[in-house]
N, C-alpha and C positions, 0 to 999 in steps of 0.2 A: 164786393162793389160799392160804389156809394150810391145810392138811389134817393130821390127826394120824399120827404113825407109830406111836407106842406110847404108852402114857398119859402118859410123861414127855417125850416129846420131839415137836415140831411142824416143819413144812418149810414152806418159801413159794419158790418160782420166782422168780426176780428179776434184773436186768441191771445191768450198769455197762460204762461206755464206755472202751475204750482205743484210741488211736490213731483216735479217731473212729467206731469201731467199734462194735457191742454185744456184749459177751462174756455169755454165759449164767451164772446163778450159781444154786445151789440154797442156800438158808439154813436150816440146822438148828439148832433153839431146844430149850432146856431149858425144859419147861414151868413155870409158876408161880414163876420166879425174879424176884425184885426186886434192883435195884441193876445195876453194870455187872460183867460177866462177861468174863473171857479168851476170846479168839477163836482158832480154829483155822483156817487158811485152806490148803486143799488143791488140789492138780492133779495130774496123771496124766504119764506119761512119753512115752517116744519114740514118737508117732504116734499115742496113745492116748488116751481120752476120759474122763469122770469118769463116766459110766453103768457104767464096766468094774470094780466092785467097791470102787470109791470109797465110794459110798454105804453099803457094810456099815462101814467105818470110821468114816465121819463119825455114825452113828447110834450107834455105842459111846460116840465122845466128846461126843455130847450127852447121850446118858444120863447121862453123870459129871459134868454140869454147864457142859460149854463150850458156845459159839455157834461153830457151823460154817460155813465156805462155801467151797463146793467148784465150780470154774470151769471152762470149757472155754476154749483157747486160740481166738483170732480163727484162723477157717479150718477150724476143726475141731468135731466135734460137734454140739452145738444151739446153738454160737454164729454169728452172721453173720459175713461178711467174704469178699471175693473177691480171687485164686482161691481154691479149696479146697484143703486138705492140703500148703499150702508151710510146712514147718518151719522158721522165720528164728529163731535164737537171741536177737539182740537184740529182735527184736517181742516173742518168749517173754517173755525180760526184763521188757519194758515192759508186757506184761500180766499179770504177776505183781506189780507195782507200783500199778497201776492197782488190780488187786484187794485188794492189802494197803491202799491208801486207802479203798476200799468198804467193807471190813470196819471201820476203824477209825472210819468214818461211822455205823454203824448203831447205831440206838436200841438200849440195854440192853449197848453192849461196852464195854468197858475198854481205852482205846486204847494204853496203855503194856502190855497181856497181850497181843500179838498174836504167835501162833506161826505157822510157816513149814513146812507139812509137805510134802514131796515125794519120789517114788519113780521109781527109776530115772534116766533123764534131768532128769525135775524134781527127782530127788534132787541132781543137780549144780547146778540153777538157783538151789535155796534157800542152797547154799555159796556158791556165787558173789555172790548177792545178800548175804547175811549179810557176807562178805567185803569188798564194796564200800561198807560202810556202813549199808545199810538196817537201819532200827532196829526189832529184834526182841526179844522175850523169850526166845524160844528157837526151836531148829530140829529136827525131826527129819527126817534123811535114811536112806530106806529103800533098800537095794542101789544108792547112790547111784553115778551117772558120775561119775567123777573125773578118769581122764586121758584125754584123746584119742588118744595113742599106743598106750595100753594097750589101747582099745577098738579100734583098727584091726588091732593085733596078734591079738586073740581072733577079729576078722573073719575074718583070713586073707588071704594073696594072692590066692589064685583068685577066693573071694568079692569082694574089693575090685574085681579086675580085671572082674568081669562087671559092677559097677558103674558102671564108669569112662566106657561110652561113652554108656548115659542120662544121666549126671550131665552130659555135656559138651554133649549135645542138648538138656538142660534148661535150662543156662546160655544157649546161643544163643536158645531159645526165649522166656526170660525177657526178654532184652535187644531182641527184636524184637516183644514184646506179645503173643505167643501163649501159648496156654494149657499151662500145666505138663506137663511128660513125667513122667508117675507110675510109680513102683516099689512093689511089695509090703513093707510095712515088714516081715512076718514070711514066710518061705518055706522050704521044706524044703531041707535040704543038697542041695548041688548047683544049686538053683534061683537066680533073680537077686532079691534082696531085701535089705534093710538088715539084718536076723537072719535068719540062716541055721544056727545052733548047732542038735544034734539036739531041743533041748527048745523051740526058740523057736515052731514052727508051732503044736506040742500046748499049749504054754502059753498063748499067745493063745486058742486054740479054746477052751480050757477056762475060760480068762477071760469070754469071750461065752456060755457054755453055763452057767456059777454066778451070772452076772448075769443070767440069765433073757431073753436078748437072741440072736435070731435073726442067724447070721454075715453076714447081709447088710443088716442094719440101719443100721451104721455102716461107712464105707469103711476098709481096712486096706490104705491106702495113703499116700505121700508124695512131694513132689517129689523127683527124684532128685538135683536140686542136693546137697542136705544131706551127700550121699556126700563131696564135697569140704571140707567144713567141720568135721567132728567130728573130725578128727585135730588139728585145731588149737584144739579147746575144752576146756581142762582146768581145770575149778573147784578142783581141790585144790590147785593153786598159791596160791590166798588161803586155805587152812586155816589159817596162822597169824595171820592178819588178822582171825578171826572172834571177837568178844569175849563173845557169851552162851553160854548152854549149848546143845551140840548132842549128840541120841542117834542114831548111826551103827549101822545094822543090816546086818550082813553074813551072806551065806550061803556055805559052803564049796565049794559045786560050781558057782560063779557063771562060766558062759562067755561073759557079755557084760561085767560089771564084775567083773575077777578080785578074787579075796578078798585076796591079797596087796598089792594097789595101793590098795585100799580102807582096809587096814588101815594103811598107812605114811600115806596122807593124815589118816587119822581120829586119828593119833598127834600130828600138827604143831598140831590143834585144841587149843587152851589150856584149854577146859572141855569135853573130850568125853568121852561115856559111850559105850562100844563092847560091843555084844553079837553074839556069833557065832551062827549056828544051821546045822545040817545040812540043806543042800538046794540048789534051782538056784534062778536069776534069778526064776522064775513062780512058786516055791511060797509066798512069803508072802502072796500074795491070798486063797489059799484053804485050807482044809482039809486035813490037820492041822495046818499050822503057823499060820494064821493068829490064832488063839485066843493063842496065846504071843507073838506079834509085837505083837498088840493090846496085851495085857496089861502088856508091857513099854513099849510108848508110853505107856499111861496112867499106869503107874507113874512114869517119867520126869517127865511133864506135871505131874503131883501134887506133887511134889519142887520143880520149879522155876517152875511157872506154877500154883499152887492155883485149882481151879475156883470157889473162893468168892467170890461175887459182890462188890463194893465197895459201901457205902452210897451213897445216891444224896448229892450235896452238898447 
C-alpha cells in the first residue's frame, strides 16, 4: 500500500522473484511526476539489510526526481529464502540482476536510465556487474569492496584463523544438508567475526540506532563459509571494462576497504569520478558525513542521468 513519506515522495512495499524466491523491495517515487523517470536500484553491504539507513538515501534521491528501488537479498532482512543468512556471491549477483529487471519493468521508469547503487560489499557487486556487461546508465560505489586479498590482509591473520574452524564446519554442514554454522558479521577486536576492526562493532551499532531499530530486529550473522570465498572475490579486476560513468567514494581511514586499493581500482575505470572523505568505513551512512556524501551522489547523478522524466511516447 502506498503511503506518503514527504509531500514530494511516496513509497510502496513490493516484491520481485529471484531464483524462485521472493525478494522484498521498497519503491520510492517522486509524487506528481509524468513520463518516464530514471531509477536508482540500491542494496546494502556485507550481511546488512536495506533498513539500515538505505531509506535515508532513497528519500533524498526520490525527492530529487528519481524512482528508487531498495531491496534485500534472498535469505536476509525482509526477503524470503531458506536457509537464512547465507551470503553467496553468485546468488547476490543474481538478485541484483533480478532487481534491475524489476526496476526496468516498473510503470513510469525509463528502462535506459537505470543506476546501480551499492555500498561496501554491494559496492563491489555493482562494479562487477557493470564490468560483466550489465546495461547501466551509471554506477555509484560507496566505500566499495574491490580486492579479496586486500580485504583478507585488512582482516589480519589472527582474525582469519579464528574464522577457519567455523567456516570448515559450515562447509561440512552445507554438504550434509544441515543448518548453517553462523558467525557474527561484526565483532569486537579479538572476537570471532567477519569484521573485527575497532570501528566495526560500534559502527554497526550506530547504524541500527540511527535507523530507529532495536539491535535484535535483524540478525547480525552470516554463514561462516563466506570466509573462505572473500579472498577470491575481486570486483576491481573488471574496472577497466566498465563503460558507464562511475562515482567511487572513498574514506581515508577505511580499515575494511583500504583507501589505496580502492583508488587504484577507481583509476582503471575509464569514466570514473573519485571523491575522498576523511572518515572510517561506517561514517558515510550517518551525520556528519552523510549529507556531504549524498550531495556528491546527487550531483553526479544529475550530470550523468538527469532526473527529468522523458515524455510518454
